[in-house]
C-alpha positions as CSV (number, residue, x, y, z in Angstrom):
1,X,-68.0,-34.2,24.7
2,X,-69.1,-30.3,25.1
3,X,-65.5,-30.0,26.5
4,X,-64.0,-31.6,23.6
5,X,-65.4,-29.6,20.9
6,X,-65.0,-26.3,22.9
7,X,-61.1,-27.2,23.1
8,X,-61.0,-27.7,19.4
9,X,-62.8,-24.5,19.0
10,X,-60.4,-22.5,21.1
11,X,-57.7,-24.4,19.1
12,X,-59.0,-23.3,15.9
13,X,-59.6,-19.8,17.0
14,X,-56.1,-19.2,18.4
15,X,-54.7,-20.9,15.3
16,X,-56.5,-18.3,13.2
17,X,-55.3,-15.8,15.4
18,X,-51.3,-16.8,14.4
19,X,-52.0,-17.2,10.8
20,X,-53.4,-13.8,10.6
21,X,-50.6,-12.2,12.8
22,X,-47.9,-13.9,10.3
23,X,-49.5,-13.0,7.5
24,X,-49.2,-9.0,8.8
25,X,-45.8,-9.5,9.4
26,X,-45.0,-10.8,5.9
27,X,-47.2,-7.7,4.3
28,X,-44.6,-5.4,6.0
29,X,-43.0,-3.5,3.1
30,X,-39.3,-4.5,3.0
31,X,-36.9,-1.4,2.3
32,X,-33.7,-2.1,0.2
33,X,-31.5,0.0,3.2
34,X,-32.3,-2.9,5.8
35,X,-31.1,-6.0,3.6
36,X,-27.8,-5.6,4.8
37,X,-25.7,-8.7,4.2
38,X,-24.3,-10.6,6.7
39,X,-21.1,-12.3,7.2
40,X,-23.2,-15.8,6.6
41,X,-24.6,-14.3,3.3
42,X,-21.0,-13.8,1.9
43,X,-19.0,-16.9,3.0
44,X,-16.7,-16.5,0.5
45,X,-14.8,-13.7,2.4
46,X,-13.9,-16.2,5.2
47,X,-12.9,-18.8,2.9
48,X,-8.9,-19.4,2.4
49,X,-6.4,-22.2,0.7
50,X,-3.9,-21.6,3.4
51,X,-4.3,-24.8,5.1
52,X,-3.4,-26.8,1.7
53,X,-0.2,-24.3,1.2
54,X,1.3,-24.4,4.2
55,X,4.6,-26.3,2.7
56,X,4.2,-24.3,-0.6
57,X,7.2,-21.9,-1.5
58,X,5.8,-19.0,-3.1
59,X,6.6,-15.8,-4.7
60,X,4.7,-12.6,-5.8
61,X,4.2,-12.7,-9.5
62,X,6.1,-10.1,-11.5
63,X,4.6,-7.7,-14.3
64,X,1.0,-8.2,-12.9
65,X,-0.3,-4.5,-13.3
66,X,-3.8,-5.1,-14.3
67,X,-5.1,-8.0,-12.1
68,X,-5.3,-9.0,-8.3
69,X,-1.8,-9.9,-6.9
70,X,-0.8,-13.9,-7.0
71,X,1.8,-16.1,-6.1
72,X,4.2,-18.5,-8.4
73,X,5.4,-21.5,-6.8
74,X,8.9,-21.4,-6.5
75,X,11.3,-23.5,-8.6
76,X,14.6,-23.8,-7.1
77,X,13.9,-26.2,-4.2
78,X,12.8,-28.6,-6.9
79,X,15.9,-28.4,-9.2
80,X,17.9,-31.0,-9.1
81,X,21.2,-29.3,-10.7
82,X,20.8,-26.0,-9.1
83,X,22.8,-23.5,-8.9
84,X,24.9,-24.1,-12.0
85,X,27.7,-22.5,-10.4
86,X,28.3,-25.9,-8.6
87,X,29.5,-27.6,-12.0
88,X,29.4,-24.4,-14.2
89,X,33.0,-22.6,-14.1
90,X,33.3,-21.2,-17.8
91,X,30.6,-19.3,-19.3
92,X,28.6,-20.6,-21.5
93,X,30.0,-19.7,-25.3
94,X,33.1,-21.0,-23.8
95,X,31.6,-24.4,-23.2
96,X,29.7,-24.5,-26.3
97,X,31.3,-27.2,-28.1
98,X,29.5,-30.6,-28.9
99,X,32.0,-32.6,-27.2
100,X,31.3,-31.0,-23.8
101,X,28.0,-30.7,-24.3
102,X,27.5,-34.5,-24.9
103,X,29.3,-35.3,-21.7
104,X,27.8,-32.5,-19.2
105,X,24.3,-32.6,-20.5
106,X,23.6,-36.0,-22.4
107,X,19.9,-36.3,-21.4
108,X,18.8,-32.8,-22.6
109,X,17.5,-32.8,-26.5
110,X,16.8,-29.1,-27.4
111,X,13.4,-29.5,-29.3
112,X,12.0,-25.9,-29.0
113,X,13.0,-23.8,-31.9
114,X,15.3,-24.6,-35.0
115,X,18.8,-24.3,-34.2
116,X,19.4,-21.1,-36.2
117,X,16.9,-19.5,-33.9
118,X,17.5,-21.2,-30.3
119,X,20.6,-22.4,-28.4
120,X,21.2,-22.9,-24.7
121,X,22.6,-19.2,-24.6
122,X,19.3,-18.1,-25.8
123,X,17.8,-18.4,-22.6
124,X,20.6,-19.5,-20.3
125,X,23.2,-16.4,-19.0
126,X,26.7,-16.8,-19.9
127,X,27.4,-17.4,-16.0
128,X,24.4,-19.7,-16.0
129,X,23.5,-18.4,-12.9
130,X,20.3,-17.1,-14.0
131,X,18.1,-17.1,-17.2
132,X,18.0,-14.2,-19.6
133,X,15.6,-12.1,-22.0
134,X,16.6,-11.9,-25.6
135,X,18.1,-8.4,-24.7
136,X,20.3,-10.2,-21.8
137,X,18.5,-9.1,-18.7
138,X,18.6,-11.1,-16.4
139,X,15.5,-13.2,-14.9
140,X,15.1,-15.1,-11.6
141,X,14.9,-19.4,-12.3
142,X,11.6,-18.7,-10.0
143,X,10.0,-16.4,-12.5
144,X,11.1,-18.2,-15.8
145,X,7.5,-17.4,-16.6
146,X,8.7,-14.1,-18.0
147,X,11.4,-16.0,-19.9
148,X,8.4,-17.7,-21.8
149,X,6.3,-14.8,-22.3
150,X,8.6,-13.2,-25.0
151,X,7.6,-15.5,-27.6
152,X,4.4,-17.2,-25.9
153,X,2.2,-14.1,-25.9
154,X,-1.3,-15.6,-26.1
155,X,-0.3,-18.4,-23.6
156,X,1.3,-15.7,-21.0
157,X,-1.7,-13.6,-21.0
158,X,-4.0,-16.7,-20.3
159,X,-1.7,-17.7,-17.5
160,X,-2.1,-14.6,-15.9
161,X,-5.7,-14.5,-16.1
162,X,-6.2,-17.8,-15.0
163,X,-7.2,-19.5,-18.1
164,X,-3.7,-21.6,-18.6
165,X,-1.6,-23.3,-16.1
166,X,-2.4,-24.9,-12.9
167,X,-3.7,-23.9,-9.6
168,X,-1.8,-24.8,-6.5
169,X,-4.2,-25.3,-3.4
170,X,-7.5,-24.6,-4.3
171,X,-9.8,-21.9,-5.5
172,X,-10.0,-20.0,-2.4
173,X,-7.6,-16.9,-2.1
174,X,-4.7,-16.6,-1.9
175,X,-4.0,-17.5,-5.7
176,X,-1.0,-19.6,-6.1
177,X,-0.2,-21.1,-9.7
178,X,2.5,-23.5,-10.9
179,X,5.4,-22.1,-13.1
180,X,5.4,-22.8,-16.9
181,X,8.5,-25.4,-17.0
182,X,6.1,-27.6,-14.1
183,X,4.2,-28.7,-17.1
184,X,6.0,-28.0,-20.1
185,X,10.0,-29.2,-20.6
186,X,11.6,-26.2,-21.7
187,X,13.8,-27.9,-24.1
188,X,10.8,-29.8,-25.6
189,X,7.9,-27.9,-24.6
190,X,5.3,-29.5,-26.8
191,X,3.3,-31.9,-24.7
192,X,3.0,-35.5,-25.8
193,X,-0.1,-37.7,-26.9
194,X,-1.7,-39.2,-24.0
195,X,-4.6,-41.4,-23.1
196,X,-7.2,-39.7,-20.5
197,X,-6.6,-41.0,-16.9
198,X,-10.1,-42.7,-17.0
199,X,-9.8,-44.4,-20.6
200,X,-6.4,-46.0,-19.1
201,X,-8.3,-47.2,-16.0
202,X,-10.9,-49.0,-18.0
203,X,-8.0,-50.2,-20.4
204,X,-6.3,-52.1,-17.5
205,X,-9.3,-53.2,-15.6
206,X,-9.3,-57.1,-15.7
207,X,-12.3,-58.4,-17.9
208,X,-14.9,-60.7,-15.8
């Protein structure tokens, strides 16, 4: 019995010494220069979305002088009627007749601006090889956001800043975004009204 009490007493003394030593360590002052962040403290530096972007063709966004560099997904690989010169051998003004347009692009209806303001030649170059600014300067198809920015300045600023548009891959760098025509039909840019996806699921769910 005495041995048991003696063992408990010794254990208690040792525990007290350990607690006292721990308290002494914690009371030591901590200096700011000693708090150097480690790699584990800033894991975002090692994060990347490249795993999800392996098959995404991208190009560096132009005219981006005030923000970190980012990329836009290429459009030309997904265009079914590209290049236009596969069909167009005459310039656009030579083919701007109602009969020709009805045959060539019967499924395109221009509802972007009034006919007094906009026509096919407003955005398409005479040779149809590329897009063009209002001043007639060429714009590559993969950088059509530059064409939209001429009139839609507020939306363009939000797109450059990341508040407008869709990101590809993930939120970790590098930043790759969709081009304007990936969400907006350039000939009819207004988005149609639609039900939220969750509401549609509930609407079509079988009733018990």
